[in-house]
C-alpha positions as CSV (number, residue, x, y, z in Angstrom):
1,M,-1.7,3.6,-34.6
2,K,-3.7,5.8,-37.0
3,K,-6.6,3.3,-37.0
4,K,-6.5,3.1,-33.2
5,M,-6.7,6.9,-32.9
6,E,-9.6,7.0,-35.3
7,R,-11.4,4.4,-33.3
8,L,-10.7,6.2,-30.0
9,K,-12.0,9.5,-31.5
10,R,-15.2,7.7,-32.7
11,I,-15.7,6.1,-29.3
12,L,-15.4,9.4,-27.5
13,E,-17.7,11.2,-30.0
14,E,-20.4,8.6,-29.6
15,S,-20.0,8.3,-25.8
16,T,-22.9,9.7,-23.7
17,Y,-20.7,10.0,-20.5
18,T,-17.0,9.5,-20.3
19,V,-14.9,9.1,-17.2
20,A,-11.1,8.9,-17.0
21,L,-9.2,7.0,-14.3
22,C,-5.7,8.4,-13.9
23,G,-3.2,6.1,-12.3
24,S,0.5,5.9,-11.4
25,G,1.5,6.0,-15.1
26,M,0.5,9.6,-15.0
27,M,3.4,10.3,-12.6
28,E,5.8,8.0,-14.4
29,E,5.3,9.9,-17.7
30,G,6.3,13.0,-15.7
31,G,9.5,11.4,-14.5
32,F,8.4,10.3,-11.0
33,T,9.3,6.8,-9.8
34,G,6.7,5.5,-7.3
35,I,8.0,5.1,-3.8
36,K,6.6,1.5,-3.6
37,K,8.6,0.4,-6.6
38,Q,11.1,-2.2,-5.4
39,D,14.3,-0.4,-6.2
40,K,13.1,3.0,-5.0
41,A,11.7,1.5,-1.8
42,Y,15.0,-0.3,-1.1
43,D,16.9,2.9,-1.7
44,I,14.6,4.9,0.6
45,E,14.9,2.3,3.4
46,S,18.7,2.2,3.1
47,R,18.9,6.1,3.4
48,Y,16.2,6.7,6.1
49,G,16.4,3.5,8.1
50,H,12.7,2.9,7.8
51,C,10.5,1.4,5.1
52,V,8.2,3.6,3.0
53,E,5.1,2.2,4.7
54,E,6.4,3.6,8.0
55,L,7.8,6.9,6.7
56,Y,4.7,7.8,4.7
57,S,2.2,7.1,7.4
58,A,-0.1,9.0,9.8
59,T,1.8,7.3,12.7
60,F,5.1,9.0,11.7
61,Y,3.3,12.3,11.0
62,N,1.8,12.2,14.5
63,T,4.7,10.7,16.5
64,R,7.9,11.5,14.5
65,P,7.0,14.6,12.5
66,E,10.7,15.6,11.9
67,Q,11.4,12.3,10.2
68,F,8.0,12.4,8.4
69,F,8.6,15.8,6.9
70,E,12.3,15.1,6.1
71,F,11.1,12.2,3.9
72,Y,8.0,14.0,2.6
73,K,9.8,17.1,1.5
74,S,12.8,15.3,0.0
75,E,11.0,12.4,-1.7
76,M,7.5,13.7,-2.5
77,L,7.9,17.4,-3.0
78,H,11.5,17.9,-4.3
79,H,11.1,15.1,-6.8
80,M,7.5,15.7,-7.9
81,P,6.6,14.8,-11.6
82,H,6.9,17.5,-14.1
83,D,3.9,18.7,-16.1
84,T,3.1,16.8,-19.3
85,A,0.6,17.2,-22.2
86,T,-1.9,14.9,-20.6
87,G,-3.5,17.4,-18.2
88,P,-4.2,20.1,-20.9
89,A,-5.4,17.3,-23.3
90,L,-7.9,16.1,-20.8
91,A,-9.0,19.7,-20.1
92,A,-9.5,20.2,-23.9
93,M,-11.6,17.0,-24.0
94,E,-13.7,18.3,-21.1
95,R,-14.3,21.7,-22.8
96,A,-15.3,19.9,-26.0
97,G,-17.9,17.9,-24.0
98,R,-16.1,14.6,-24.6
99,L,-15.0,14.1,-20.9
100,Q,-17.4,14.4,-18.0
101,S,-15.3,13.3,-15.0
102,V,-11.7,12.6,-14.0
103,I,-10.8,10.3,-11.0
104,N,-7.2,10.7,-10.0
105,S,-5.3,8.3,-7.8
106,N,-2.1,10.3,-7.3
107,I,-1.5,13.3,-5.1
108,Y,0.0,15.7,-7.6
109,D,-3.4,16.9,-9.0
110,K,-2.1,17.0,-12.7
111,P,-5.6,16.9,-14.3
112,R,-6.9,19.9,-12.3
113,R,-3.6,21.8,-12.8
114,G,-3.9,21.1,-16.5
115,G,-7.3,22.8,-16.6
116,C,-9.9,20.1,-15.8
117,G,-12.9,21.2,-13.7
118,H,-14.6,18.0,-12.5
119,V,-11.8,16.0,-10.7
120,I,-12.0,13.6,-7.8
121,N,-8.6,13.3,-6.1
122,L,-9.0,10.0,-4.3
123,H,-5.9,10.4,-2.2
124,G,-6.0,14.1,-1.8
125,S,-3.6,16.8,-3.1
126,I,-0.1,18.1,-2.1
127,Y,-1.6,21.6,-2.8
128,Q,-4.0,21.3,0.1
129,N,-2.2,21.8,3.5
130,Q,-3.9,22.9,6.7
131,C,-3.7,23.2,10.4
132,P,-5.6,20.3,12.0
133,R,-6.7,22.5,14.8
134,C,-7.7,25.9,13.4
135,G,-8.0,24.9,9.7
136,K,-5.6,27.7,8.4
137,E,-4.4,26.7,4.9
138,Y,-0.8,26.8,3.7
139,P,0.7,26.6,0.2
140,V,3.3,24.1,-0.9
141,P,6.2,26.6,-0.7
142,Y,5.4,27.1,3.0
143,I,5.9,23.3,3.6
144,M,9.0,23.2,1.4
145,N,10.7,26.2,3.0
146,A,10.2,25.2,6.6
147,K,13.6,24.4,8.2
148,H,12.3,21.3,9.9
149,V,8.6,20.7,10.7
150,P,6.2,23.3,9.1
151,L,4.2,24.7,12.0
152,C,0.9,26.5,11.9
153,E,1.6,30.2,12.5
154,V,-1.4,30.4,14.9
155,C,-1.4,27.1,16.7
156,R,2.3,26.2,16.5
157,I,1.5,22.6,15.7
158,P,2.5,20.6,12.5
159,V,0.6,21.5,9.4
160,R,-1.1,18.5,7.8
161,P,-0.8,17.7,4.1
162,M,-4.3,16.8,3.1
163,I,-3.3,13.5,1.5
164,S,-4.1,9.9,2.3
165,L,-1.1,8.3,4.1
166,F,-0.4,4.6,4.2
167,G,-2.8,2.9,6.6
168,E,-5.5,5.5,6.3
169,M,-8.9,5.0,4.8
170,V,-9.8,6.9,1.7
171,D,-12.5,9.5,2.3
172,S,-15.9,7.8,2.2
173,Q,-17.5,10.7,0.3
174,K,-14.8,10.4,-2.4
175,M,-15.3,6.7,-2.6
176,T,-19.0,7.1,-3.1
177,S,-18.6,9.8,-5.7
178,T,-16.1,7.6,-7.6
179,T,-18.5,4.7,-7.6
180,E,-21.4,6.9,-8.8
181,E,-19.3,8.4,-11.7
182,I,-18.1,5.0,-12.9
183,T,-21.7,3.6,-12.7
184,K,-22.8,6.5,-14.9
185,A,-20.0,6.0,-17.4
186,D,-20.7,4.9,-21.0
187,T,-17.0,5.0,-21.7
188,L,-14.3,4.4,-19.2
189,L,-10.7,5.5,-19.9
190,L,-7.9,3.9,-18.0
191,L,-4.9,6.3,-18.3
192,G,-1.6,5.1,-16.9
193,T,-3.2,2.2,-15.1
194,T,-4.6,-1.3,-15.8
195,L,-7.6,-3.4,-14.9
196,A,-5.5,-5.0,-12.1
197,S,-4.9,-1.6,-10.5
198,E,-4.5,-1.9,-6.7
199,V,-6.4,1.4,-6.4
200,F,-9.1,1.1,-9.1
201,H,-9.9,-2.6,-9.5
202,H,-12.6,-2.4,-6.8
203,Y,-14.3,0.5,-8.6
204,I,-14.1,-0.8,-12.1
205,Q,-16.4,-3.6,-11.3
206,Y,-19.2,-1.0,-11.2
207,F,-18.7,-0.1,-14.8
208,E,-21.6,-1.3,-17.0
209,G,-21.0,0.9,-20.0
210,R,-20.1,0.2,-23.6
211,H,-16.4,0.9,-24.0
212,L,-13.4,0.4,-21.8
213,V,-10.3,2.0,-23.2
214,I,-6.7,1.5,-21.8
215,I,-3.9,3.8,-22.6
216,H,-0.8,2.6,-20.6
217,K,2.8,2.1,-21.4
218,Q,2.9,-1.5,-20.0
219,K,1.1,-4.4,-21.4
220,H,-1.1,-6.5,-19.0
221,Y,-2.8,-9.9,-19.5
222,L,-6.2,-8.4,-18.6
223,D,-5.9,-5.9,-21.5
224,E,-7.9,-8.4,-23.6
225,K,-11.0,-7.4,-21.7
226,A,-10.8,-3.8,-23.0
227,S,-12.5,-2.5,-26.1
228,L,-9.3,-0.7,-27.2
229,V,-5.7,-0.8,-25.9
230,I,-3.0,1.7,-26.8
231,L,0.4,0.9,-25.4
232,D,1.9,4.3,-24.8
233,H,2.0,7.1,-22.3
234,P,-1.2,9.1,-22.3
235,M,0.8,12.3,-23.0
236,N,1.7,10.8,-26.4
237,V,-1.8,9.8,-27.3
238,L,-4.5,12.2,-26.0
239,P,-3.1,15.4,-27.7
240,L,-3.4,13.5,-31.1
241,L,-7.2,13.6,-30.7
242,G,-7.1,17.2,-31.7
243,Y,-9.5,18.7,-29.2
244,G,-7.1,21.4,-28.2
245,K,-6.8,22.4,-31.9
246,E,-10.5,22.7,-32.0
247,D,-10.4,25.2,-29.1
248,S,-7.9,27.3,-31.0
249,K,-10.1,27.4,-34.1
250,A,-13.0,28.5,-31.9
251,Q,-11.0,31.5,-30.6
């Protein structure tokens, strides 16, 4: 492990532009089980009478808002992943000039909440909620504390969590920005995801840089294509780089 950490630090120090892709493993290290995981999906369907693809969809938000928000509040907000050391470690890398961009595939915005400035949330964020008619914004507690459907105080229509629901296209501007960032990357960090990622595999093909680094708990047969693979949660690896300690010394 020591040799791998030394090599990772050297790759980052020599990199001219580093981009991090944050996948579902970032939620799992915070204790969240993805709703599409087989056992979780089966449990949800048995309790709600509908599959996750139906419940977590724009169709249910538009036509069955009570059922949508019952599911959304109980499964996505009440059980959100807890904060880990990954977000602050990424922020420390950014402040040290060793990380230029973070592309996040989950809706919990952990990199930004950890202190990162340049973040693309491909699927939106639970922290952005607004009325689809007047645009009035509402915080997460407003959604959580609503007895049934959270309604806009002005328009009296359901507030919309600004996240990509199943069946919706990802925002084209975010897709373009993601492609541009990966194209510029000299080093690409895959954190909590693999080269076979359902979300990222299309974007990774645009990477033409020098080093591809994977930090993920699960081994994958495509790992052999990477420059460096560390089989662990990012929260157990990134703080060991010591960038946060260098911040403390500077203060």
